[in-house]
C-alpha positions in Angstrom: 12.8 -6.6 2.1 9.4 -7.0 0.5 8.0 -5.5 -2.6 4.4 -6.0 -1.5 2.4 -2.9 -0.6 1.8 -3.1 3.1 -1.5 -1.3 2.8 -3.2 -3.1 -0.1 -1.1 -6.1 -0.9 -0.2 -5.0 -4.5 3.1 -6.5 -5.9 5.2 -3.4 -6.4 8.3 -3.1 -8.6 10.1 -1.4 -5.8 10.5 -1.8 -2.0 8.4 0.6 -0.1 11.0 1.0 2.6 14.6 -0.2 2.9 15.4 0.0 6.6 14.7 3.6 7.6 14.7 4.9 4.0 11.4 5.3 2.2 11.2 4.9 -1.5 9.1 8.1 -1.9 7.2 6.1 -4.6 3.4 5.9 -4.8 1.6 2.6 -4.9 -0.3 2.7 -8.2 -3.0 0.6 -6.8 -4.1 2.3 -3.5 -2.2 5.6 -3.8 -0.1 5.5 -0.7 3.2 7.4 -0.9 5.9 5.7 1.1 7.8 8.2 3.2 5.1 10.8 3.0 1.7 9.3 3.9 3.3 6.7 6.3 6.2 8.7 7.8 4.5 8.4 11.3 7.0 10.8 12.8 9.8 8.3 12.2 8.2 5.6 14.3 8.1 2.5 12.1 6.0 0.7 14.8 3.1 3.0 14.1 3.1 2.2 10.4 1.2 -1.1 10.8 -1.7 0.8 12.5 -1.6 3.4 9.7 -1.6 0.7 7.0 -4.6 -1.0 8.5 -6.4 2.4 8.6 -5.4 3.2 5.0 -6.5 -0.3 3.9 -9.9 0.1 5.6 -10.5 3.4 3.9 -9.4 2.0 0.5 -11.7 -0.9 0.8 -14.7 1.2 2.0 -14.0 3.5 -1.0 -14.5 0.5 -3.3 -10.9 -0.8 -3.7 -10.5 1.3 -6.8 -7.3 1.4 -8.9 -5.6 4.7 -8.0 -3.2 5.5 -10.9 -4.6 7.5 -13.8 -1.5 7.1 -15.9 -0.8 3.4 -15.3 -3.6 0.9 -16.0 -4.4 -1.9 -13.7 -2.9 -5.2 -14.8 -5.1 -7.5 -16.9 -7.0 -9.7 -14.5 -6.3 -7.5 -11.5 -8.3 -8.6 -8.6 -8.1 -6.5 -5.4 -9.8 -9.2 -3.3 -7.1 -11.7 -4.1 -4.4 -9.2 -3.6 -5.7 -8.3 -0.2 -4.9 -11.8 0.9 -1.2 -10.9 0.9 -1.8 -8.5 3.9 -3.7 -8.9 7.1 -7.4 -8.1 6.8 -8.4 -5.0 8.7 -9.9 -5.4 12.1 
């Protein structure tokens, strides 16, 4: 079980999914809600495709910090964080 956002690579303080159960939490960095945005009709195999698409959209939008109530960590660097996940193709 990984606590890395599969869309943007941010180190979360929760696991996005545990088996077939989503956290229903929102990544404060890119804004994806696990279990809602990435439900994919229950097919976990389709999530990787979805995450690549979400990542591409987040990057093309400027890789901005999503959360309005939780500030980005000091020294936050989206370029470095993206190294934790595959780059979009």
